N, C-alpha and C positions, 0 to 999 in steps of 0.2 A: 754079678748083681750085688747091690749094697743094701744091707739091713740097717735102718736107723731106729734108735730106741729112745723115747723120752719117758723117763721114770718120774712120775709125779706123785704127789701125796695121795691122790685118789685112784688114778688109773696109770697103767703103763701102756703107752701108745707105741706101736711098732709100724714102720713103713718099709716097703721094698721098692728100691729104685732100679730100673733098667736104664743105665746111663742117667739122663736127667729127667726121665719120666717116672712119676710115682704110680706104680701099677697095682699097689694094694696096701691097705692099712688095716690094723687090728687093734683091739683093746683088751686088756686083762686087768683085773682088780689088783691094786697094790697091797692092800691091807691083809690079804690072806697069806699066812706064812707058808713058804714052799721050800723044798730042798732043791739042790742044784739039778737033780734028776727030774724033778717035777717041772722046773722051769724049762730045762732043755727039751724034754719030750713035748711039753705044751707048745713051745715055740715051733718045733718041727711040724707038729700037727697043724698049727695055724698056717704055716707056709704051704703045706700040702693042699690045703683047702682052695688055694688059688692056682692049683696045677703047676706049682713051682717045685722043683726038686731042691731040697735043702742043700745038696751038694753044690748047687749053682750059686749059693751065697758066698761071695769071695771076700767080703769085708763087712765089719760091723762097727758102728760108732754109737756111743751111749752118752746121754746127758741125764744126770740123776740128782734129785734133791732128797733122796731117801737112802742115806749111806748104809743103814743096817741091813738092807737086803742085797747089797752089791756083791758080797763075797759069793753067795749062792747063785745069784743071777749071772755073774761073769763066768763062774765055773760051769754053769749049765750050758752056756753058749760055747765055751771051749770044748766041752765034752761031746756035745751033740751036733755042733756045726763045724767043729774042727777049725775055728777061727778065734784068734785072740783079739778082743775088741779094743778100740780106742775109747778111752774115757775122757770126756771133755772136762777140763779143770785148769788149774794154774799151770801156765806154761804152754797150753795148747794154742797153736797159731790160729787167730780168728780174724785179724785185720781191723778189729775194733780197739780203740784207745780207751782204756778205763781211767777216767779222770776224776773218780770219786775219792773220798777220804781214805778208804781202805779197800783197794781193788780185790783183795782175796775174799772179802765178804760177799761179793756179788755172785749170786747163784748162777750156775751154768745154764739153767733154763732161760734166764733173762738174756744172757750173752748170745745164746743160739737164736733167739727171736730177733735181737738187735742186728746180728749178722745178716739174717735173711731180709729183714725190712730195709736195712741200709743198702745192701747190694741190689735189691729189687726196685726200690722206690726212691733211693737217694735221700739226702738230708737237707734241712733239719727235719726231725721226726719226733712225734710222741708215739711210742709203741705200747699198746695196752694188751695184756694177756689176762683174759677172764678165766682163771683157773680156780683151784681150791682157795687160794688168795688171788686178789686182783692186783696186778702190778702196772704202774704207769712209769715209763722210762723216757727220758729226754736224750736224744742224740743229735749232735750238731752237724753242720754241713760237712765238716772235715772228718766225720766218723768218730768223734769223741763222745763217749757216754759220760754225761756230767751230773745227772741227778735222777733219782727215782723214788717213788713212794709205793707203799704196800697197804692195801686195805683188805678187810674180810671179804671173801668171795660171796656172791649172791646165794650160793647154796649154804654156806656157813650161816648167813643171816637168816635164811629160811629155816634151817635146823634149830637155831636158837629160838625162833618165833614159836614153833610148835612143840619144842621140847620143854620150854620154860613156861608155857601157858597151858594149864590143864584142860581148858575148855576149847582150845583151837585145834582143828584137825590138820593132818599133813596134806598139802595140796600140790598140784602140778605147778611148776614155775613157768608161767606164761603170761603174756601181756593181755589183759582183758580189753574189750572193745572201748571201754570208757573208764576214766578215773572215778566217775561217780558211781561207785559200787552199791549194789542193792541187796547183797547177801554176804554171808560170812566168807565163803570161798573166794568170790571175786574181790572182796575187800582186802583179803590177805594178798591175793595176786597183785592187786593194784598198788598196795603199799610196798611190796617187795620190788616189783619191776619199775614202777614210776619213781619210787624212791631211789632206786639204783641208777636210773637214767639221770635223775637230778644230780646225784653225787658225781656221776661221770662227767656231765657237762660242766659242773662247777670246777672240778679238778683240772680239766683240760683248759678252761678259761684262766684259771689261776696260774697254771704252769706257763701259759703264754704271757700273762701279765708280768710275772716275776722274772721270767727269762728275758723279757724285752723283745722276744721274737714273735711277731703276730702271724706271720705267714708260715705256719707249720702244718705239714701233712700229718694226719692222725691215722694210724694203722692199728687194727684190732684183730685178735685171734682168741682161741679158747672156746671150750664147749658151749657155754651159754652166752658167749659174746655176740652171736648173731642177733639174738633177741634185742640186745641193747643197741647194737650198731644199726639195725633197721629202724630204730625209733628216734634217732638223733642225727642231725646234720653236722654235729661236731666231729663225728667219726667219718672219715672219707673212704676208707677201704676196710673191708672185712676179708681176711685171708685165712681160711681154715687150715691150709697146709703150711703155714709160716714156719712152725717149729720143725717139721719134717724137712723142708727145704734148707733151713738153717743148718741142720745136722749134715745134710749132703754137702753144702758149701764148705763147711769146716773140714769135712773129710777130704774134699778135693784140695784144700789148702795144705793139709797135713801130707797128703800124697805127693803134691808138687814140691814140698819142702824136702821130703826124703829123696826125690829124684834130683 
């Protein structure tokens, strides 16, 4: 079995594959400082909750945008799963051509999503990941990643709204029935969600316009992405398992390279 791990700024998402089938996913908080023993024991316990023996994990691959936890995290896996993980980074075989100004600046999380989207849906594509930050990446028909932009995620916008305004409460991020809000809570929800829908639609249209490619499939992923994807026709596919499958695909490429 293969354990795939996406270390994000807010959460660490783990998935277990039995061949090509994703049979379990888990989340843990990134921002809590942990030792290698804590990481290792916690991961073993999560795996056991799915009636999977940790000894059946034969390989691990990790994508991380949080370098300061990686020493403890990697050592926890080595100590408690007895597996040395593959870390996605410069030099990892992905099949994606990075055609931006500085390829080493491209985060591994973006590359993982691009691999999964391109191999699953073909190109050209705009791939949107609604995470802590929201990323919009353009990949051409030949698999070249040529441009991307980054904006504050919807949760960052929400936190700024109620943190910097003394009289406004913290609210659930969801799409209200109407943009014509009649109370404080729904007015905040409408501003956050409809405002983010508008931003998303404008960015997609502008990327199509400036790239000169009008017929582009748009694929989205990420925690709160489904709220936005369900509310706009500009997003064609919402794939919640995109990152997990991207890590699996990269692992398969690395394994075939060794063979």
